[in-house]
C-alpha positions in Angstrom: 36.3 -1.3 60.3 39.4 -2.6 58.6 39.2 -6.2 57.5 42.2 -8.0 56.0 41.4 -11.6 55.1 43.0 -14.2 53.0 41.9 -17.7 53.9 41.1 -21.2 52.5 39.0 -23.8 54.3 37.8 -27.2 53.1 34.3 -27.9 54.5 33.5 -31.3 53.3 32.8 -31.0 49.6 32.7 -27.2 49.8 35.8 -25.0 49.5 35.9 -21.5 51.0 38.5 -19.3 49.3 38.1 -15.7 50.5 40.2 -12.6 50.2 39.0 -9.2 51.5 40.8 -5.9 52.1 38.2 -3.3 53.0 37.3 -0.4 55.3 33.8 0.8 56.1 31.3 1.1 58.8 29.0 -1.5 57.2 30.5 -4.1 54.9 28.0 -6.5 53.3 28.7 -10.1 52.3 26.4 -10.5 49.2 25.7 -13.5 47.0 23.3 -16.2 46.2 22.4 -19.0 48.6 25.3 -21.3 49.0 27.9 -18.7 48.0 29.8 -19.1 51.3 28.7 -15.9 53.1 27.9 -17.6 56.4 31.0 -19.8 56.3 33.2 -16.7 55.9 31.4 -14.9 58.8 31.8 -17.9 61.0 35.6 -17.9 60.2 35.8 -14.2 61.1 34.0 -14.9 64.4 36.3 -17.8 65.2 33.5 -20.5 64.9 35.3 -22.1 61.9 39.0 -22.6 61.7 40.5 -22.3 58.2 43.3 -24.5 56.9 45.5 -21.7 55.7 45.7 -17.9 55.6 45.1 -15.0 58.0 42.3 -12.9 59.4 43.0 -9.4 60.7 40.4 -7.0 62.2 41.4 -3.4 62.8 45.1 -4.4 62.6 44.9 -7.2 65.1 45.6 -10.7 63.9 42.8 -13.1 64.9 44.0 -16.0 62.9 47.3 -16.9 61.2 47.8 -20.5 60.0 51.6 -20.1 59.7 52.0 -18.7 63.2 49.5 -21.3 64.5 47.5 -18.5 66.0 43.7 -18.8 66.5 42.1 -16.4 68.9 39.1 -18.1 70.5 35.6 -16.7 69.7 35.0 -15.3 73.2 38.2 -13.2 73.0 37.5 -11.6 69.6 34.9 -9.0 70.9 32.6 -9.9 68.0 28.8 -10.1 68.4 27.1 -12.6 66.2 23.3 -12.6 65.5 22.2 -15.7 63.7 19.1 -16.1 61.6 17.5 -17.9 64.5 17.7 -15.5 67.5 19.2 -18.2 69.9 17.8 -16.4 73.0 18.1 -18.2 76.3 14.6 -19.7 76.7 14.7 -19.8 80.5 15.4 -16.1 80.8 13.1 -13.1 80.2 13.8 -10.5 77.6 15.4 -8.2 80.2 17.5 -11.0 81.6 18.7 -11.9 78.1 19.7 -8.3 77.6 21.5 -8.0 81.0 23.3 -11.2 80.3 24.8 -9.5 77.2 25.7 -6.4 79.3 27.4 -8.4 82.1 28.4 -6.0 84.9 28.2 -2.9 82.6 24.6 -1.7 82.4 25.4 1.8 81.3 24.0 1.4 77.8 20.9 -0.8 78.8 18.3 1.9 78.7 19.6 3.4 75.5 19.7 0.0 73.7 16.1 -0.8 74.9 14.9 2.5 73.5 16.9 2.2 70.3 15.3 -1.2 69.5 11.9 -0.5 70.9 11.9 -3.2 73.5 10.2 -1.3 76.3 7.0 -3.4 76.3 8.8 -6.7 75.9 11.1 -6.8 78.9 9.1 -9.2 81.1 8.1 -11.6 78.3 9.8 -14.9 77.7 11.4 -15.7 74.3 8.8 -18.2 73.4 6.2 -15.5 73.4 8.0 -13.3 70.9 7.4 -12.9 67.2 10.4 -13.5 64.8 11.1 -9.8 64.5 10.8 -9.2 68.2 13.2 -12.0 69.0 15.8 -10.8 66.5 15.6 -7.3 68.0 16.3 -8.8 71.4 19.2 -10.8 70.0 20.7 -7.7 68.4 20.3 -5.8 71.7 22.0 -8.6 73.6 24.9 -8.5 71.1 25.2 -4.7 71.3 25.3 -4.7 75.0 28.3 -7.0 75.0 30.1 -3.9 73.5 31.5 -5.7 70.4 33.9 -4.0 68.1 32.2 -5.9 65.2 28.6 -7.0 64.9 27.9 -9.8 62.5 24.3 -10.0 61.3 23.5 -13.2 59.4 20.4 -12.4 57.2 18.6 -10.8 60.2 15.5 -10.0 58.1 15.1 -13.5 56.6 11.6 -14.9 56.9 10.0 -11.7 58.3 6.8 -10.2 56.9 6.8 -6.6 55.4 6.0 -4.6 58.6 8.4 -6.5 60.9 11.0 -6.4 58.2 10.8 -2.7 57.8 10.8 -2.1 61.6 14.0 -4.1 62.1 15.6 -2.4 59.1 14.8 1.0 60.7 16.5 -0.2 63.9 19.6 -1.4 62.0 19.8 2.0 60.3 19.6 3.7 63.6 22.5 1.7 64.9 24.5 2.9 62.0 23.4 6.5 62.3 24.0 6.7 66.1 27.6 5.4 65.8 27.2 1.9 66.9 29.7 -0.8 66.2 31.0 -1.7 62.8 28.8 -4.2 61.1 29.4 -7.2 58.8 26.0 -7.7 57.2 25.1 -10.9 55.4 22.3 -10.8 52.8 21.2 -11.7 49.3 18.6 -8.9 49.3 19.2 -5.8 47.2 17.0 -3.4 49.2 18.8 -4.2 52.4 22.2 -3.4 50.8 20.9 -0.2 49.3 19.8 0.9 52.7 22.7 -0.1 54.9 25.9 -1.1 53.1 29.0 1.1 52.5 31.2 -1.6 51.0 30.0 -4.9 49.4 32.0 -8.1 49.1 30.5 -10.2 46.3 30.7 -14.0 46.7 29.9 -16.9 44.5 30.8 -20.6 44.8 32.8 -20.1 48.0 35.0 -17.4 46.5 35.1 -13.7 47.0 34.8 -12.0 43.6 35.3 -8.4 44.4 34.9 -5.8 47.2 33.6 -2.4 46.1 31.5 0.5 47.3 27.8 -0.2 46.9 27.5 2.3 44.0 30.0 0.3 41.9 29.6 -3.4 42.8 26.5 -3.9 40.6 28.7 -3.3 37.5 29.7 -6.9 38.1 27.4 -9.3 36.3 27.3 -11.8 39.3 25.9 -9.1 41.5 22.9 -8.8 39.3 22.4 -12.5 39.2 22.7 -12.7 43.0 20.0 -10.0 43.3 17.7 -11.7 40.8 17.7 -8.6 38.6 16.2 -8.8 35.1 18.1 -5.7 34.0 21.2 -3.9 35.2 20.8 -1.1 37.7 22.4 2.2 38.5 22.8 3.2 42.1 22.7 7.0 42.7 22.9 9.3 45.8 21.4 12.7 46.3 20.7 15.3 48.9 17.1 16.0 49.8 16.1 19.6 48.7 12.3 19.7 49.4 9.0 17.8 49.1 6.1 18.5 46.7 2.7 16.9 46.3 3.7 13.2 46.4 7.3 13.9 45.3 10.7 14.5 46.7 13.4 16.6 45.0 17.1 15.7 45.4 20.2 17.4 44.4 22.0 14.7 42.5 25.8 14.5 42.3 28.5 12.6 44.2 30.7 15.6 44.8 29.5 19.2 45.4 32.6 20.7 43.7 32.6 18.6 40.5 30.6 21.2 38.7 27.9 18.7 37.6 24.8 18.5 39.6 21.1 18.2 38.8 17.7 18.2 40.5 16.2 14.7 40.5 12.6 13.9 41.4 11.5 10.7 43.2 8.2 9.6 44.6 7.9 11.2 48.1 10.2 9.6 50.7 10.4 10.2 54.5 13.6 12.2 54.7 14.3 15.7 55.9 16.0 18.3 53.7 19.7 17.9 53.8 19.7 14.2 54.3 21.6 12.0 51.8 19.4 9.4 50.0 20.5 6.4 48.0 18.3 4.9 45.4 18.5 2.8 42.2 16.9 2.7 38.8 16.8 -0.1 36.3 18.5 0.2 32.9 15.2 -0.6 31.2 13.6 2.6 32.8 16.1 4.9 31.2 15.6 6.4 27.7 18.3 8.2 25.7 17.7 11.4 23.6 20.1 13.4 21.5 18.8 16.7 22.8 17.2 17.8 26.1 13.6 17.9 25.2 11.3 20.3 27.1 7.9 19.0 25.7 7.9 15.8 27.7 6.3 14.6 30.9 9.7 13.0 32.0 10.9 15.1 34.9 14.4 13.7 35.2 16.7 14.6 32.3 20.5 14.2 32.9 23.2 15.4 30.5 25.7 12.5 30.2 28.3 11.1 27.9 28.4 7.6 26.4 31.2 5.6 27.8 30.6 2.1 26.3 28.1 0.2 24.2 28.0 -3.6 24.7 25.7 -6.4 23.5 23.2 -7.4 26.1 20.7 -9.7 24.5 18.9 -10.4 21.3 18.5 -7.0 19.6 19.5 -5.1 22.8 22.5 -3.2 23.8 23.7 -1.9 27.2 24.9 1.7 27.1 27.0 2.9 30.0 26.7 6.7 30.5 29.0 8.9 32.7 27.8 11.9 34.6 27.5 13.4 38.1 30.3 11.1 39.4 28.4 7.9 38.5 28.0 5.3 35.8 24.4 5.2 34.6 23.4 2.2 32.5 20.6 2.1 29.9 19.2 -0.5 27.6 18.5 0.4 23.9 17.5 -1.6 20.9 19.8 -2.1 18.0 17.3 -0.1 15.8 17.4 2.8 18.3 21.2 2.7 18.3 21.3 3.0 14.5 18.6 5.6 14.3 20.2 7.9 16.9 23.7 7.2 15.8 24.9 6.5 19.3 28.6 6.1 19.8 31.3 6.3 22.4 32.0 9.9 23.5 28.6 11.3 22.3 26.9 13.7 24.7 23.2 12.7 25.2 20.3 13.2 27.6 19.3 10.3 29.9 15.6 10.5 30.7 14.2 8.8 33.8 10.6 9.0 34.9 10.0 9.8 38.6 7.7 6.8 38.8 10.4 4.6 37.3 12.3 4.7 40.5 12.4 1.2 42.2 13.7 -0.2 45.4 14.0 1.0 48.9 15.5 4.4 49.7 18.4 4.7 52.1 18.8 7.7 54.4 22.5 8.0 54.7 22.7 10.7 57.4 
C-alpha cells in the first residue's frame, strides 16, 4: 500500500491536520482517544470531505481540493469495518457474507474457513457475540475485494479469548496475502503483532510515520500506549524450543556481522519464523563486562549512543547493536560508579522472564 495524504478538515471545534507518505502492507494509526484516528480513516474512505489537500492511494487520487475531485466512497474499493459490526439485522450470517461478495462467490469458502465462520452461517446477527459479529463484518468486507481494508479498533471491548481469536484471524489475513490494511488502535500489543508502519497521531495532527521498531523512540508513542517506561522493539528468528523457553537468533540483518541468541518464555512459533517482541527499559541492566556467573540468559554486546535525563535520579541510556536501538534506565549513582559515557562498549543484560507484551509471528 502506498498512501500519500496531506489534508486539513475543520470538524466543529476539532481540526484534523494530517500528512502521511508511507508504504507497507499494514499501516497503523496510533494515538490516544481523541487523537483524530477515526476522522482520518473516514476521510480516506470518503465518508468525510476535507476542506483542503489531497488523498492518494496507490498512485490514484481519491481527493484533491484544488481540482474539486472527491471520489465517492462506493467507488474507492475500500472496505471499512467499524467498532460496531453494522451487520444487516434482517439477513443471516451467510447472507451478509454473500452481500459483500456480490456476484463473485469464488472466495466465499476460503473466507469462511479463514475466519472460522462455518458454524455461524445460518445464525442471525442478533445471536452473535461481539467477536463473532466482527469476524462476520471483516469477512463481508474482504469479500467485496477491497484494495484497502480499514479496521477501526476491531478488538475494542472484547474479552481475552475473543480478542486473541480475532487477532489470530487478522494475522492470517496478513500472512495469506490479503488486502492492505489500515489499522486503527491505541493498543500496543495489537501494533506489535500486526503493524509494519505506524502513523502516530495526537490532537488531530500526524506527528510521524515510522516502522514499528522505531516509532516508540517518540515520547508521544509511549504516552499513547500508557507506558511507564520506554520500550525497545526487537525482531528475531526462532531457532528452537526448550523446557518453557524459545531461543531466537536476534539481529535485523543476517549479513551485519552482529547476531546473538536471545531466550524468551516459550511461544507458539515454528523454527524459522520471524518473531517481534518488546522489552521495557527498566528490565535492562548494564554491565562493563560480559559476566558468566549470572542467571541472566540474555547478554548483548552494545555501544552507548546517548545518555539523557529521564526522571528524578534516573537517566535513559540508548544502546546500539544488532541493527536496533535498545534503551535502558539507570540511576545517577550507577552512571557515576560505572563511568558510563557515549561510545563505551557495554553488556546489556535482559532476563528471559523480563520479556513483556504479545509476540508477533511475522512470517
